[in-house]
All heavy atoms as TSV, in Angstrom:
chain	resi	resn	atom	element	x	y	z
A	1	MET	N	N	114.892	101.187	103.755
A	1	MET	CA	C	114.081	99.981	103.908
A	1	MET	C	C	114.584	99.229	105.104
A	1	MET	O	O	115.779	98.927	105.218
A	1	MET	CB	C	114.140	99.159	102.623
A	1	MET	CG	C	113.279	97.927	102.711
A	1	MET	SD	S	113.264	96.974	101.207
A	1	MET	CE	C	114.711	95.973	101.449
A	2	LEU	N	N	113.706	98.936	106.010
A	2	LEU	CA	C	114.064	98.182	107.216
A	2	LEU	C	C	113.772	96.706	107.095
A	2	LEU	O	O	114.524	95.867	107.584
A	2	LEU	CB	C	113.326	98.770	108.439
A	2	LEU	CG	C	113.621	100.227	108.735
A	2	LEU	CD1	C	112.735	100.685	109.890
A	2	LEU	CD2	C	115.070	100.406	109.072
A	3	SER	N	N	112.632	96.382	106.489
A	3	SER	CA	C	112.281	94.934	106.312
A	3	SER	C	C	111.267	94.793	105.151
A	3	SER	O	O	110.687	95.761	104.771
A	3	SER	CB	C	111.664	94.429	107.630
A	3	SER	OG	O	110.437	95.061	107.891
A	4	GLU	N	N	111.142	93.532	104.764
A	4	GLU	CA	C	110.196	93.241	103.697
A	4	GLU	C	C	109.647	91.864	103.934
A	4	GLU	O	O	110.362	90.917	104.314
A	4	GLU	CB	C	110.917	93.336	102.332
A	4	GLU	CG	C	109.969	93.253	101.182
A	4	GLU	CD	C	110.713	93.612	99.875
A	4	GLU	OE1	O	111.557	92.797	99.441
A	4	GLU	OE2	O	110.434	94.705	99.368
A	5	GLU	N	N	108.301	91.737	103.772
A	5	GLU	CA	C	107.640	90.423	103.965
A	5	GLU	C	C	106.661	90.232	102.852
A	5	GLU	O	O	105.882	91.153	102.528
A	5	GLU	CB	C	106.938	90.417	105.310
A	5	GLU	CG	C	106.268	89.117	105.614
A	5	GLU	CD	C	105.631	89.162	106.997
A	5	GLU	OE1	O	106.279	89.619	107.981
A	5	GLU	OE2	O	104.440	88.737	107.091
A	6	ARG	N	N	106.665	89.072	102.247
A	6	ARG	CA	C	105.761	88.788	101.148
A	6	ARG	C	C	104.873	87.583	101.488
A	6	ARG	O	O	105.374	86.606	102.054
A	6	ARG	CB	C	106.573	88.471	99.872
A	6	ARG	CG	C	105.723	88.217	98.644
A	6	ARG	CD	C	106.694	87.889	97.488
A	6	ARG	NE	N	105.912	87.606	96.291
A	6	ARG	CZ	C	105.820	88.406	95.264
A	6	ARG	NH1	N	106.410	89.565	95.268
A	6	ARG	NH2	N	105.124	88.046	94.207
A	7	SER	N	N	103.613	87.696	101.170
A	7	SER	CA	C	102.675	86.589	101.368
A	7	SER	C	C	101.930	86.319	100.046
A	7	SER	O	O	101.114	87.092	99.634
A	7	SER	CB	C	101.616	86.944	102.454
A	7	SER	OG	O	100.627	85.981	102.478
A	8	ASP	N	N	102.326	85.217	99.408
A	8	ASP	CA	C	101.639	84.834	98.199
A	8	ASP	C	C	100.184	84.497	98.461
A	8	ASP	O	O	99.307	84.739	97.625
A	8	ASP	CB	C	102.376	83.676	97.506
A	8	ASP	CG	C	103.702	84.090	96.961
A	8	ASP	OD1	O	103.880	85.267	96.592
A	8	ASP	OD2	O	104.583	83.241	96.876
A	9	PHE	N	N	99.912	83.910	99.649
A	9	PHE	CA	C	98.549	83.547	99.970
A	9	PHE	C	C	97.636	84.796	100.095
A	9	PHE	O	O	96.550	84.823	99.535
A	9	PHE	CB	C	98.508	82.745	101.271
A	9	PHE	CG	C	97.103	82.416	101.701
A	9	PHE	CD1	C	96.415	81.378	101.088
A	9	PHE	CD2	C	96.506	83.100	102.753
A	9	PHE	CE1	C	95.111	81.098	101.493
A	9	PHE	CE2	C	95.200	82.812	103.163
A	9	PHE	CZ	C	94.493	81.782	102.517
A	10	ALA	N	N	98.124	85.812	100.786
A	10	ALA	CA	C	97.380	87.071	100.953
A	10	ALA	C	C	97.502	87.998	99.784
A	10	ALA	O	O	96.814	89.037	99.715
A	10	ALA	CB	C	97.776	87.739	102.242
A	11	ARG	N	N	98.449	87.671	98.874
A	11	ARG	CA	C	98.740	88.469	97.700
A	11	ARG	C	C	99.207	89.905	98.140
A	11	ARG	O	O	98.767	90.915	97.565
A	11	ARG	CB	C	97.522	88.572	96.760
A	11	ARG	CG	C	97.063	87.178	96.316
A	11	ARG	CD	C	95.798	87.248	95.440
A	11	ARG	NE	N	96.110	87.718	94.141
A	11	ARG	CZ	C	96.408	86.952	93.099
A	11	ARG	NH1	N	96.532	85.679	93.276
A	11	ARG	NH2	N	96.615	87.441	91.937
A	12	THR	N	N	100.055	89.945	99.135
A	12	THR	CA	C	100.585	91.232	99.569
A	12	THR	C	C	102.101	91.169	99.753
A	12	THR	O	O	102.713	90.078	99.937
A	12	THR	CB	C	99.996	91.642	100.942
A	12	THR	OG1	O	100.334	90.635	101.894
A	12	THR	CG2	C	98.511	91.867	100.859
A	13	GLN	N	N	102.698	92.345	99.695
A	13	GLN	CA	C	104.101	92.505	100.028
A	13	GLN	C	C	104.174	93.758	100.908
A	13	GLN	O	O	103.681	94.827	100.534
A	13	GLN	CB	C	104.966	92.717	98.833
A	13	GLN	CG	C	106.433	92.937	99.124
A	13	GLN	CD	C	107.248	92.916	97.871
A	13	GLN	OE1	O	107.248	91.973	97.100
A	13	GLN	NE2	N	107.985	94.008	97.636
A	14	THR	N	N	104.717	93.612	102.100
A	14	THR	CA	C	104.827	94.749	103.043
A	14	THR	C	C	106.267	95.103	103.252
A	14	THR	O	O	107.060	94.246	103.628
A	14	THR	CB	C	104.168	94.395	104.364
A	14	THR	OG1	O	102.788	94.005	104.159
A	14	THR	CG2	C	104.192	95.584	105.331
A	15	THR	N	N	106.563	96.340	102.955
A	15	THR	CA	C	107.935	96.846	103.159
A	15	THR	C	C	107.851	97.952	104.233
A	15	THR	O	O	107.031	98.835	104.115
A	15	THR	CB	C	108.489	97.479	101.876
A	15	THR	OG1	O	108.403	96.483	100.806
A	15	THR	CG2	C	109.915	97.897	101.986
A	16	VAL	N	N	108.684	97.838	105.247
A	16	VAL	CA	C	108.709	98.873	106.279
A	16	VAL	C	C	109.820	99.862	105.874
A	16	VAL	O	O	110.996	99.498	105.714
A	16	VAL	CB	C	108.987	98.279	107.702
A	16	VAL	CG1	C	109.061	99.402	108.707
A	16	VAL	CG2	C	107.866	97.307	108.070
A	17	LEU	N	N	109.406	101.084	105.777
A	17	LEU	CA	C	110.340	102.160	105.330
A	17	LEU	C	C	110.577	103.141	106.514
A	17	LEU	O	O	109.646	103.414	107.281
A	17	LEU	CB	C	109.765	102.975	104.165
A	17	LEU	CG	C	109.470	102.108	102.919
A	17	LEU	CD1	C	108.710	102.967	101.884
A	17	LEU	CD2	C	110.747	101.603	102.296
A	18	ARG	N	N	111.780	103.668	106.600
A	18	ARG	CA	C	112.080	104.673	107.610
A	18	ARG	C	C	112.175	106.040	106.953
A	18	ARG	O	O	112.913	106.220	105.981
A	18	ARG	CB	C	113.361	104.353	108.356
A	18	ARG	CG	C	113.777	105.456	109.304
A	18	ARG	CD	C	114.836	105.028	110.291
A	18	ARG	NE	N	114.163	104.155	111.267
A	18	ARG	CZ	C	114.796	103.404	112.129
A	18	ARG	NH1	N	116.122	103.373	112.143
A	18	ARG	NH2	N	114.111	102.666	112.966
A	19	TYR	N	N	111.438	106.979	107.491
A	19	TYR	CA	C	111.468	108.337	107.036
A	19	TYR	C	C	112.155	109.203	108.090
A	19	TYR	O	O	111.787	109.089	109.245
A	19	TYR	CB	C	110.054	108.896	106.737
A	19	TYR	CG	C	109.338	108.181	105.650
A	19	TYR	CD1	C	108.607	107.026	105.876
A	19	TYR	CD2	C	109.446	108.622	104.323
A	19	TYR	CE1	C	107.928	106.356	104.849
A	19	TYR	CE2	C	108.796	107.986	103.273
A	19	TYR	CZ	C	108.045	106.830	103.597
A	19	TYR	OH	O	107.424	106.181	102.544
A	20	GLU	N	N	113.129	109.971	107.680
A	20	GLU	CA	C	113.810	110.863	108.635
A	20	GLU	C	C	113.794	112.246	108.138
A	20	GLU	O	O	113.976	112.527	106.933
A	20	GLU	CB	C	115.271	110.409	108.789
A	20	GLU	CG	C	115.452	109.005	109.290
A	20	GLU	CD	C	116.881	108.585	109.502
A	20	GLU	OE1	O	117.743	109.464	109.689
A	20	GLU	OE2	O	117.142	107.381	109.525
A	21	ARG	N	N	113.501	113.197	109.034
A	21	ARG	CA	C	113.509	114.606	108.679
A	21	ARG	C	C	114.289	115.378	109.731
A	21	ARG	O	O	114.127	115.212	110.940
A	21	ARG	CB	C	112.051	115.165	108.643
A	21	ARG	CG	C	112.022	116.632	108.242
A	21	ARG	CD	C	110.623	117.102	108.098
A	21	ARG	NE	N	110.025	117.220	109.406
A	21	ARG	CZ	C	108.785	117.683	109.613
A	21	ARG	NH1	N	108.047	118.119	108.559
A	21	ARG	NH2	N	108.226	117.726	110.800
A	22	TYR	N	N	115.193	116.199	109.222
A	22	TYR	CA	C	116.014	117.032	110.071
A	22	TYR	C	C	115.705	118.476	109.713
A	22	TYR	O	O	115.829	118.927	108.592
A	22	TYR	CB	C	117.513	116.777	109.804
A	22	TYR	CG	C	117.862	115.362	110.130
A	22	TYR	CD1	C	117.883	114.339	109.140
A	22	TYR	CD2	C	118.133	114.919	111.449
A	22	TYR	CE1	C	118.168	113.034	109.448
A	22	TYR	CE2	C	118.451	113.595	111.754
A	22	TYR	CZ	C	118.438	112.663	110.737
A	22	TYR	OH	O	118.751	111.373	111.021
A	23	ARG	N	N	115.280	119.221	110.746
A	23	ARG	CA	C	114.892	120.624	110.543
A	23	ARG	C	C	115.098	121.414	111.815
A	23	ARG	O	O	114.691	121.005	112.885
A	23	ARG	CB	C	113.448	120.712	110.083
A	23	ARG	CG	C	113.036	122.028	109.556
A	23	ARG	CD	C	111.732	121.826	108.739
A	23	ARG	NE	N	110.588	122.282	109.546
A	23	ARG	CZ	C	109.395	122.163	109.156
A	23	ARG	NH1	N	109.086	121.585	108.029
A	23	ARG	NH2	N	108.411	122.570	109.933
A	24	ASP	N	N	115.735	122.560	111.674
A	24	ASP	CA	C	116.001	123.451	112.773
A	24	ASP	C	C	116.667	122.748	113.959
A	24	ASP	O	O	116.338	122.948	115.112
A	24	ASP	CB	C	114.669	124.110	113.249
A	24	ASP	CG	C	114.014	124.925	112.154
A	24	ASP	OD1	O	114.802	125.513	111.297
A	24	ASP	OD2	O	112.811	125.029	112.146
A	25	GLY	N	N	117.586	121.867	113.656
A	25	GLY	CA	C	118.362	121.161	114.673
A	25	GLY	C	C	117.612	120.036	115.363
A	25	GLY	O	O	118.128	119.406	116.307
A	26	GLU	N	N	116.418	119.724	114.904
A	26	GLU	CA	C	115.640	118.646	115.506
A	26	GLU	C	C	115.431	117.572	114.393
A	26	GLU	O	O	115.385	117.841	113.218
A	26	GLU	CB	C	114.285	119.106	115.964
A	26	GLU	CG	C	114.380	120.094	117.162
A	26	GLU	CD	C	113.014	120.417	117.736
A	26	GLU	OE1	O	112.055	119.662	117.470
A	26	GLU	OE2	O	112.929	121.420	118.422
A	27	SER	N	N	115.325	116.374	114.885
A	27	SER	CA	C	115.057	115.276	113.941
A	27	SER	C	C	113.751	114.527	114.279
A	27	SER	O	O	113.349	114.464	115.435
A	27	SER	CB	C	116.241	114.265	113.981
A	27	SER	OG	O	116.292	113.605	115.242
A	28	THR	N	N	113.130	114.052	113.241
A	28	THR	CA	C	111.924	113.260	113.370
A	28	THR	C	C	112.152	111.966	112.560
A	28	THR	O	O	112.531	112.033	111.409
A	28	THR	CB	C	110.696	113.984	112.785
A	28	THR	OG1	O	110.573	115.239	113.447
A	28	THR	CG2	C	109.449	113.146	112.974
A	29	ILE	N	N	111.934	110.842	113.232
A	29	ILE	CA	C	112.124	109.530	112.554
A	29	ILE	C	C	110.820	108.771	112.713
A	29	ILE	O	O	110.318	108.577	113.835
A	29	ILE	CB	C	113.274	108.777	113.154
A	29	ILE	CG1	C	114.586	109.568	112.996
A	29	ILE	CG2	C	113.441	107.391	112.546
A	29	ILE	CD1	C	115.791	108.969	113.695
A	30	VAL	N	N	110.302	108.292	111.570
A	30	VAL	CA	C	109.025	107.526	111.597
A	30	VAL	C	C	109.226	106.281	110.725
A	30	VAL	O	O	109.711	106.369	109.571
A	30	VAL	CB	C	107.886	108.395	111.060
A	30	VAL	CG1	C	106.599	107.579	110.986
A	30	VAL	CG2	C	107.721	109.657	111.855
A	31	ASP	N	N	108.826	105.163	111.211
A	31	ASP	CA	C	108.810	103.889	110.453
A	31	ASP	C	C	107.376	103.627	109.999
A	31	ASP	O	O	106.500	103.626	110.825
A	31	ASP	CB	C	109.336	102.756	111.261
A	31	ASP	CG	C	110.778	102.933	111.735
A	31	ASP	OD1	O	111.498	103.754	111.110
A	31	ASP	OD2	O	111.171	102.245	112.679
A	32	ARG	N	N	107.216	103.441	108.679
A	32	ARG	CA	C	105.863	103.204	108.142
A	32	ARG	C	C	105.853	102.000	107.197
A	32	ARG	O	O	106.768	101.838	106.380
A	32	ARG	CB	C	105.409	104.407	107.339
A	32	ARG	CG	C	105.147	105.626	108.238
A	32	ARG	CD	C	104.508	106.710	107.467
A	32	ARG	NE	N	104.245	107.808	108.347
A	32	ARG	CZ	C	104.198	109.074	107.947
A	32	ARG	NH1	N	104.333	109.376	106.685
A	32	ARG	NH2	N	103.941	110.034	108.840
A	33	PRO	N	N	104.802	101.192	107.323
A	33	PRO	CA	C	104.681	100.091	106.376
A	33	PRO	C	C	104.086	100.581	105.029
A	33	PRO	O	O	103.260	101.458	104.995
A	33	PRO	CB	C	103.679	99.125	107.056
A	33	PRO	CG	C	102.836	100.077	107.892
A	33	PRO	CD	C	103.744	101.187	108.320
A	34	TRP	N	N	104.627	100.053	103.959
A	34	TRP	CA	C	104.091	100.297	102.633
A	34	TRP	C	C	103.618	98.955	102.131
A	34	TRP	O	O	104.395	97.978	101.962
A	34	TRP	CB	C	105.211	100.832	101.720
A	34	TRP	CG	C	104.789	101.041	100.304
A	34	TRP	CD1	C	103.710	101.687	99.824
A	34	TRP	CD2	C	105.505	100.515	99.136
A	34	TRP	NE1	N	103.680	101.610	98.447
A	34	TRP	CE2	C	104.778	100.914	98.006
A	34	TRP	CE3	C	106.646	99.761	98.980
A	34	TRP	CZ2	C	105.156	100.584	96.719
A	34	TRP	CZ3	C	107.021	99.439	97.678
A	34	TRP	CH2	C	106.281	99.840	96.578
A	35	VAL	N	N	102.295	98.832	101.889
A	35	VAL	CA	C	101.696	97.541	101.516
A	35	VAL	C	C	101.352	97.614	100.058
A	35	VAL	O	O	100.556	98.448	99.598
A	35	VAL	CB	C	100.433	97.267	102.387
A	35	VAL	CG1	C	99.811	95.936	101.980
A	35	VAL	CG2	C	100.790	97.254	103.859
A	36	LEU	N	N	101.851	96.623	99.351
A	36	LEU	CA	C	101.550	96.422	97.924
A	36	LEU	C	C	100.607	95.213	97.858
A	36	LEU	O	O	100.931	94.186	98.429
A	36	LEU	CB	C	102.810	96.192	97.113
A	36	LEU	CG	C	102.672	95.880	95.648
A	36	LEU	CD1	C	102.052	97.074	94.916
A	36	LEU	CD2	C	104.029	95.493	95.068
A	37	HIS	N	N	99.470	95.389	97.232
A	37	HIS	CA	C	98.518	94.265	97.113
A	37	HIS	C	C	98.208	94.040	95.630
A	37	HIS	O	O	97.981	94.968	94.911
A	37	HIS	CB	C	97.217	94.668	97.824
A	37	HIS	CG	C	96.248	93.537	97.954
A	37	HIS	ND1	N	95.943	92.969	99.171
A	37	HIS	CD2	C	95.554	92.835	97.039
A	37	HIS	CE1	C	95.093	91.969	98.970
A	37	HIS	NE2	N	94.826	91.860	97.694
A	38	TRP	N	N	98.285	92.808	95.200
A	38	TRP	CA	C	97.969	92.514	93.813
A	38	TRP	C	C	96.695	91.655	93.748
A	38	TRP	O	O	96.379	90.917	94.677
A	38	TRP	CB	C	99.137	91.897	93.041
A	38	TRP	CG	C	99.652	90.585	93.588
A	38	TRP	CD1	C	99.326	89.330	93.153
A	38	TRP	CD2	C	100.617	90.374	94.618
A	38	TRP	NE1	N	100.009	88.356	93.851
A	38	TRP	CE2	C	100.817	88.990	94.761
A	38	TRP	CE3	C	101.320	91.254	95.474
A	38	TRP	CZ2	C	101.695	88.437	95.674
A	38	TRP	CZ3	C	102.180	90.692	96.390
A	38	TRP	CH2	C	102.339	89.311	96.505
A	39	TYR	N	N	95.952	91.862	92.667
A	39	TYR	CA	C	94.649	91.263	92.526
A	39	TYR	C	C	94.552	90.380	91.281
A	39	TYR	O	O	95.290	90.586	90.327
A	39	TYR	CB	C	93.563	92.393	92.380
A	39	TYR	CG	C	93.487	93.236	93.586
A	39	TYR	CD1	C	94.249	94.368	93.730
A	39	TYR	CD2	C	92.592	92.908	94.602
A	39	TYR	CE1	C	94.169	95.159	94.852
A	39	TYR	CE2	C	92.505	93.740	95.746
A	39	TYR	CZ	C	93.284	94.857	95.862
A	39	TYR	OH	O	93.184	95.626	96.990
A	40	THR	N	N	93.628	89.485	91.299
A	40	THR	CA	C	93.269	88.757	90.034
A	40	THR	C	C	92.533	89.729	89.175
A	40	THR	O	O	92.089	90.783	89.642
A	40	THR	CB	C	92.355	87.548	90.377
A	40	THR	OG1	O	91.130	88.070	90.906
A	40	THR	CG2	C	93.002	86.572	91.329
A	41	ARG	N	N	92.392	89.392	87.886
A	41	ARG	CA	C	91.698	90.265	86.963
A	41	ARG	C	C	90.286	90.520	87.448
A	41	ARG	O	O	89.782	91.644	87.519
A	41	ARG	CB	C	91.692	89.690	85.571
A	41	ARG	CG	C	91.013	90.562	84.567
A	41	ARG	CD	C	91.071	89.997	83.189
A	41	ARG	NE	N	90.503	90.956	82.235
A	41	ARG	CZ	C	90.812	91.058	81.001
A	41	ARG	NH1	N	91.716	90.265	80.481
A	41	ARG	NH2	N	90.214	91.893	80.239
A	42	SER	N	N	89.561	89.433	87.825
A	42	SER	CA	C	88.160	89.614	88.258
A	42	SER	C	C	88.073	90.376	89.549
A	42	SER	O	O	87.149	91.168	89.756
A	42	SER	CB	C	87.462	88.247	88.369
A	42	SER	OG	O	88.120	87.438	89.361
A	43	GLY	N	N	89.048	90.159	90.435
A	43	GLY	CA	C	89.074	90.906	91.699
A	43	GLY	C	C	89.273	92.414	91.473
A	43	GLY	O	O	88.612	93.233	92.117
A	44	PHE	N	N	90.155	92.777	90.538
A	44	PHE	CA	C	90.378	94.156	90.243
A	44	PHE	C	C	89.158	94.798	89.591
A	44	PHE	O	O	88.758	95.908	89.921
A	44	PHE	CB	C	91.605	94.348	89.348
A	44	PHE	CG	C	91.895	95.775	88.991
A	44	PHE	CD1	C	92.538	96.594	89.932
A	44	PHE	CD2	C	91.455	96.329	87.796
A	44	PHE	CE1	C	92.762	97.932	89.636
A	44	PHE	CE2	C	91.676	97.681	87.536
A	44	PHE	CZ	C	92.354	98.475	88.455
A	45	GLU	N	N	88.532	94.052	88.700
A	45	GLU	CA	C	87.318	94.590	88.042
A	45	GLU	C	C	86.199	94.788	89.052
A	45	GLU	O	O	85.427	95.767	88.961
A	45	GLU	CB	C	86.866	93.701	86.886
A	45	GLU	CG	C	87.855	93.775	85.692
A	45	GLU	CD	C	87.591	92.795	84.600
A	45	GLU	OE1	O	86.849	91.759	84.813
A	45	GLU	OE2	O	88.061	93.049	83.466
A	46	SER	N	N	86.118	93.929	90.039
A	46	SER	CA	C	85.087	94.099	91.110
A	46	SER	C	C	85.397	95.334	91.935
A	46	SER	O	O	84.459	96.109	92.274
A	46	SER	CB	C	85.035	92.912	92.032
A	46	SER	OG	O	84.604	91.795	91.335
A	47	LEU	N	N	86.679	95.595	92.263
A	47	LEU	CA	C	87.053	96.817	92.975
A	47	LEU	C	C	86.689	98.062	92.202
A	47	LEU	O	O	86.182	99.035	92.721
A	47	LEU	CB	C	88.533	96.787	93.307
A	47	LEU	CG	C	89.001	95.880	94.412
A	47	LEU	CD1	C	90.507	95.917	94.494
A	47	LEU	CD2	C	88.415	96.326	95.766
A	48	ALA	N	N	86.987	98.022	90.901
A	48	ALA	CA	C	86.682	99.169	90.022
A	48	ALA	C	C	85.177	99.431	89.998
A	48	ALA	O	O	84.725	100.588	90.075
A	48	ALA	CB	C	87.239	98.922	88.664
A	49	ALA	N	N	84.390	98.336	89.855
A	49	ALA	CA	C	82.949	98.503	89.804
A	49	ALA	C	C	82.386	99.111	91.106
A	49	ALA	O	O	81.533	99.972	91.094
A	49	ALA	CB	C	82.279	97.143	89.528
A	50	ALA	N	N	82.995	98.706	92.236
A	50	ALA	CA	C	82.564	99.226	93.546
A	50	ALA	C	C	82.841	100.740	93.646
A	50	ALA	O	O	82.146	101.481	94.387
A	50	ALA	CB	C	83.233	98.485	94.694
A	51	ALA	N	N	83.834	101.219	92.878
A	51	ALA	CA	C	84.218	102.605	92.861
A	51	ALA	C	C	83.487	103.373	91.740
A	51	ALA	O	O	83.752	104.549	91.528
A	51	ALA	CB	C	85.694	102.760	92.674
A	52	GLY	N	N	82.560	102.704	91.047
A	52	GLY	CA	C	81.845	103.365	89.986
A	52	GLY	C	C	82.552	103.417	88.659
A	52	GLY	O	O	82.272	104.303	87.819
A	53	LEU	N	N	83.514	102.478	88.433
A	53	LEU	CA	C	84.286	102.481	87.205
A	53	LEU	C	C	84.109	101.116	86.515
A	53	LEU	O	O	83.800	100.129	87.124
A	53	LEU	CB	C	85.812	102.672	87.562
A	53	LEU	CG	C	86.145	103.950	88.303
A	53	LEU	CD1	C	87.572	103.875	88.825
A	53	LEU	CD2	C	85.938	105.138	87.416
A	54	ILE	N	N	84.365	101.147	85.216
A	54	ILE	CA	C	84.427	99.892	84.476
A	54	ILE	C	C	85.717	99.828	83.681
A	54	ILE	O	O	86.253	100.846	83.280
A	54	ILE	CB	C	83.210	99.768	83.506
A	54	ILE	CG1	C	83.164	100.917	82.489
A	54	ILE	CG2	C	81.906	99.629	84.233
A	54	ILE	CD1	C	82.179	100.728	81.365
A	55	ALA	N	N	86.195	98.588	83.483
A	55	ALA	CA	C	87.410	98.360	82.718
A	55	ALA	C	C	86.973	98.330	81.256
A	55	ALA	O	O	86.220	97.422	80.862
A	55	ALA	CB	C	88.095	97.103	83.149
A	56	VAL	N	N	87.464	99.259	80.455
A	56	VAL	CA	C	87.094	99.272	79.033
A	56	VAL	C	C	88.122	98.570	78.195
A	56	VAL	O	O	87.868	98.165	77.080
A	56	VAL	CB	C	86.874	100.697	78.492
A	56	VAL	CG1	C	85.656	101.328	79.152
A	56	VAL	CG2	C	88.095	101.579	78.710
A	57	SER	N	N	89.321	98.337	78.741
A	57	SER	CA	C	90.347	97.560	78.030
A	57	SER	C	C	91.369	97.070	79.042
A	57	SER	O	O	91.538	97.609	80.104
A	57	SER	CB	C	91.010	98.327	76.908
A	57	SER	OG	O	91.793	99.415	77.428
A	58	ALA	N	N	92.070	95.983	78.683
A	58	ALA	CA	C	93.151	95.462	79.474
A	58	ALA	C	C	94.271	95.079	78.533
A	58	ALA	O	O	94.081	94.406	77.566
A	58	ALA	CB	C	92.665	94.215	80.276
A	59	LEU	N	N	95.476	95.595	78.862
A	59	LEU	CA	C	96.660	95.335	78.068
A	59	LEU	C	C	97.577	94.353	78.827
A	59	LEU	O	O	97.999	94.704	79.962
A	59	LEU	CB	C	97.375	96.643	77.769
A	59	LEU	CG	C	98.698	96.542	77.017
A	59	LEU	CD1	C	98.458	96.029	75.575
A	59	LEU	CD2	C	99.347	97.937	76.958
A	60	GLU	N	N	97.911	93.236	78.218
A	60	GLU	CA	C	98.803	92.281	78.881
A	60	GLU	C	C	100.267	92.654	78.643
A	60	GLU	O	O	100.592	93.115	77.548
A	60	GLU	CB	C	98.535	90.893	78.336
A	60	GLU	CG	C	97.214	90.312	78.784
A	60	GLU	CD	C	97.093	88.846	78.436
A	60	GLU	OE1	O	98.038	88.089	78.741
A	60	GLU	OE2	O	96.030	88.461	77.893
A	61	THR	N	N	101.092	92.451	79.630
A	61	THR	CA	C	102.511	92.676	79.509
A	61	THR	C	C	103.152	91.416	78.999
A	61	THR	O	O	103.019	90.349	79.643
A	61	THR	CB	C	103.149	93.068	80.902
A	61	THR	OG1	O	102.422	94.201	81.375
A	61	THR	CG2	C	104.616	93.339	80.793
A	62	PRO	N	N	103.803	91.448	77.849
A	62	PRO	CA	C	104.425	90.209	77.296
A	62	PRO	C	C	105.397	89.589	78.274
A	62	PRO	O	O	106.224	90.244	78.880
A	62	PRO	CB	C	105.157	90.715	76.028
A	62	PRO	CG	C	104.467	91.997	75.673
A	62	PRO	CD	C	104.018	92.600	76.991
A	63	GLY	N	N	105.252	88.287	78.465
A	63	GLY	CA	C	106.157	87.522	79.337
A	63	GLY	C	C	105.919	87.713	80.814
A	63	GLY	O	O	106.712	87.246	81.599
A	64	ALA	N	N	104.832	88.365	81.153
A	64	ALA	CA	C	104.523	88.561	82.620
A	64	ALA	C	C	103.042	88.348	82.843
A	64	ALA	O	O	102.293	88.203	81.933
A	64	ALA	CB	C	104.961	89.986	83.022
A	65	SER	N	N	102.662	88.316	84.097
A	65	SER	CA	C	101.259	88.120	84.426
A	65	SER	C	C	100.604	89.472	84.735
A	65	SER	O	O	99.472	89.520	85.196
A	65	SER	CB	C	101.123	87.210	85.653
A	65	SER	OG	O	101.811	87.731	86.740
A	66	ASP	N	N	101.278	90.582	84.436
A	66	ASP	CA	C	100.733	91.918	84.702
A	66	ASP	C	C	99.695	92.319	83.651
A	66	ASP	O	O	99.850	91.957	82.524
A	66	ASP	CB	C	101.859	92.977	84.705
A	66	ASP	CG	C	102.908	92.717	85.754
A	66	ASP	OD1	O	102.631	91.917	86.689
A	66	ASP	OD2	O	103.966	93.356	85.703
A	67	LEU	N	N	98.718	93.074	84.089
A	67	LEU	CA	C	97.753	93.707	83.172
A	67	LEU	C	C	97.676	95.188	83.491
A	67	LEU	O	O	97.795	95.599	84.646
A	67	LEU	CB	C	96.367	93.086	83.432
A	67	LEU	CG	C	96.143	91.677	82.979
A	67	LEU	CD1	C	94.727	91.201	83.440
A	67	LEU	CD2	C	96.214	91.557	81.502
A	68	GLN	N	N	97.480	95.957	82.463
A	68	GLN	CA	C	97.248	97.390	82.610
A	68	GLN	C	C	95.802	97.633	82.189
A	68	GLN	O	O	95.399	97.180	81.101
A	68	GLN	CB	C	98.174	98.234	81.750
A	68	GLN	CG	C	99.599	98.119	82.149
A	68	GLN	CD	C	100.493	98.897	81.204
A	68	GLN	OE1	O	100.038	99.656	80.390
A	68	GLN	NE2	N	101.784	98.684	81.338
A	69	PHE	N	N	95.017	98.299	83.005
A	69	PHE	CA	C	93.606	98.523	82.701
A	69	PHE	C	C	93.382	99.995	82.326
A	69	PHE	O	O	93.977	100.877	82.910
A	69	PHE	CB	C	92.737	98.212	83.937
A	69	PHE	CG	C	92.625	96.759	84.217
A	69	PHE	CD1	C	93.487	96.091	85.051
A	69	PHE	CD2	C	91.639	95.977	83.630
A	69	PHE	CE1	C	93.434	94.754	85.343
A	69	PHE	CE2	C	91.497	94.629	83.890
A	69	PHE	CZ	C	92.383	94.013	84.732
A	70	ARG	N	N	92.493	100.200	81.424
A	70	ARG	CA	C	91.948	101.484	81.123
A	70	ARG	C	C	90.558	101.549	81.695
A	70	ARG	O	O	89.726	100.705	81.351
A	70	ARG	CB	C	91.913	101.768	79.622
A	70	ARG	CG	C	91.518	103.167	79.279
A	70	ARG	CD	C	91.763	103.500	77.801
A	70	ARG	NE	N	90.781	104.447	77.439
A	70	ARG	CZ	C	89.765	104.256	76.613
A	70	ARG	NH1	N	89.647	103.148	75.958
A	70	ARG	NH2	N	88.890	105.209	76.396
A	71	LEU	N	N	90.325	102.475	82.594
A	71	LEU	CA	C	89.034	102.556	83.319
A	71	LEU	C	C	88.273	103.811	82.887
A	71	LEU	O	O	88.871	104.798	82.475
A	71	LEU	CB	C	89.278	102.623	84.808
A	71	LEU	CG	C	90.035	101.464	85.434
A	71	LEU	CD1	C	90.375	101.721	86.867
A	71	LEU	CD2	C	89.270	100.161	85.315
A	72	GLN	N	N	86.959	103.750	82.987
A	72	GLN	CA	C	86.143	104.938	82.777
A	72	GLN	C	C	84.962	104.881	83.721
A	72	GLN	O	O	84.642	103.827	84.271
A	72	GLN	CB	C	85.666	105.083	81.330
A	72	GLN	CG	C	84.648	104.096	80.900
A	72	GLN	CD	C	84.198	104.275	79.463
A	72	GLN	OE1	O	85.004	104.698	78.644
A	72	GLN	NE2	N	82.941	103.959	79.135
A	73	ALA	N	N	84.322	106.004	83.913
A	73	ALA	CA	C	83.176	106.082	84.814
A	73	ALA	C	C	82.074	105.203	84.248
A	73	ALA	O	O	81.808	105.241	83.042
A	73	ALA	CB	C	82.722	107.545	84.973
A	74	ALA	N	N	81.407	104.464	85.145
A	74	ALA	CA	C	80.302	103.607	84.716
A	74	ALA	C	C	79.077	104.516	84.455
A	74	ALA	O	O	78.898	105.522	85.081
A	74	ALA	CB	C	79.951	102.620	85.776
A	75	GLY	N	N	78.287	104.054	83.486
A	75	GLY	CA	C	77.032	104.761	83.241
A	75	GLY	C	C	77.147	105.817	82.288
A	75	GLY	O	O	76.940	106.627	81.684
């Protein structure tokens, strides 16, 4: 991990990771951002609907604001 930046306003956390590969005496080094985005319940349900899915249940994590959704194909 090279760096990490969190934006509560944008609801994202970006971590820059370095990947290194050594093969046949040569090395390849690539830095890539890994973006984690969190959504409100209604925002996630809208994304699921746009993908043709519906949330059939939501399980709350005790003591946290996390939700786990069970999705199925709409229609």
